[in-house]
C-alpha positions in Angstrom: -3.9 8.8 30.8 -1.4 11.2 29.1 -2.2 12.7 25.8 -0.6 11.0 22.9 1.5 13.3 20.8 1.0 14.3 17.1 3.6 11.9 15.8 1.4 8.9 17.1 -1.6 10.3 15.5 0.5 10.7 12.4 1.5 7.2 12.4 -2.2 6.2 12.9 -3.1 8.1 9.8 -0.1 7.7 7.4 0.8 4.1 8.4 -2.3 2.5 9.0 -4.8 4.8 7.4 -7.1 5.6 10.3 -8.0 9.2 11.4 -8.9 8.3 14.8 -8.4 5.6 17.5 -11.1 3.4 18.5 -12.4 2.8 21.9 -9.8 1.8 24.4 -6.9 1.8 21.9 -5.2 5.3 22.9 -5.4 4.1 26.6 -3.6 0.9 25.6 -1.0 2.8 23.5 -0.2 5.2 26.1 0.3 2.6 28.8 2.8 0.9 26.3 4.5 4.0 25.4 4.9 4.8 29.1 6.7 1.4 29.5 3.9 -0.3 31.4 2.2 -3.5 30.5 -0.9 -3.4 28.8 -3.7 -6.0 28.2 -6.3 -5.2 25.4 -9.4 -7.4 25.4 -11.5 -6.2 22.7 -13.8 -8.1 20.2 -12.1 -9.7 17.3 -11.6 -7.2 14.8 -11.6 -4.3 17.0 -8.0 -3.0 16.9 -5.9 -4.9 19.4 -3.2 -5.5 17.0 -2.8 -1.9 16.0 -2.1 -1.1 19.8 0.9 -3.1 19.8 2.0 -2.5 16.3 1.7 1.3 16.4 3.5 1.3 19.9 6.4 -0.8 18.5 7.0 1.8 15.9 7.6 4.4 18.3 9.6 2.6 20.9 13.5 2.4 20.7 15.1 -0.9 20.0 13.4 -4.2 18.8 9.9 -4.8 19.6 8.5 -8.1 19.4 4.6 -8.2 19.2 3.3 -11.7 19.7 -0.4 -11.9 18.8 -2.2 -15.2 18.9 -5.1 -14.5 16.5 -6.7 -17.9 16.6 -10.0 -16.6 15.3 -8.6 -14.6 12.5 -6.3 -17.6 11.5 -9.3 -19.9 11.5 -11.1 -17.3 9.2 -8.3 -17.2 6.9 -8.2 -20.9 6.6 -11.8 -21.3 5.9 -11.6 -18.4 3.3 -8.4 -19.8 1.7 -10.3 -21.8 -1.2 -12.2 -18.6 -2.0 -9.2 -16.3 -2.0 -7.2 -18.8 -4.1 -9.8 -18.7 -6.9 -10.0 -14.9 -6.8 -6.5 -14.7 -7.0 -6.3 -17.0 -10.0 -8.7 -14.7 -11.8 -7.0 -11.6 -10.9 -3.2 -12.4 -10.7 -2.1 -8.7 -10.7 -4.3 -7.6 -8.0 -1.8 -8.7 -5.0 1.3 -8.2 -6.9 3.5 -5.9 -5.0 1.4 -5.7 -2.0 2.9 -4.6 1.3 1.4 -4.4 4.6 1.4 -1.0 6.3 4.2 -2.0 8.6 6.5 -3.2 5.6 5.7 0.1 3.8 6.8 2.1 7.1 10.0 0.1 7.4 11.1 0.6 3.8 10.2 4.2 4.0 12.7 4.3 6.7 15.5 2.9 4.3 15.6 -0.6 5.2 17.7 -2.8 2.8 15.5 -5.9 3.4 12.5 -4.3 1.6 13.6 -5.4 -2.0 12.7 -9.1 -0.8 9.8 -7.9 1.5 7.4 -7.0 -1.6 7.3 -10.4 -2.8 
C-alpha cells in the first residue's frame, strides 16, 4: 500500500474533522485512488462511507458514490419522531446546516451552494 499524501490527510482533517484514519480506511482509500476496486466491509458506523467520499474528492471528473446504508436508514426512521420533537423545540439548531461535503463543494466556488444550505 502506498502512503497517502498530505492532501489526503488535510481533507480528512479539514472536510471531515478527523485527525487519523480508522483501521482499514487508509488501505481502501489508497486502492481507490490507485484506480482499483475496493470493498470495505466494516461494522456499521466504522467509516465505510468516508473511504468513498474522501476518495471522490481527490479523483478527477465525476464520482458517483452509491452507499446502501440500510442499517443507518432504519436507525434514522426509528429516531425520526424524537428528532422532530427536538427540532420543534430548537428550530435554529439545524438552520444553515451543511454536510462536510457540501461545505467543501461550496468552498470550491460552486454556484449551487446558495440552494444547498437550506
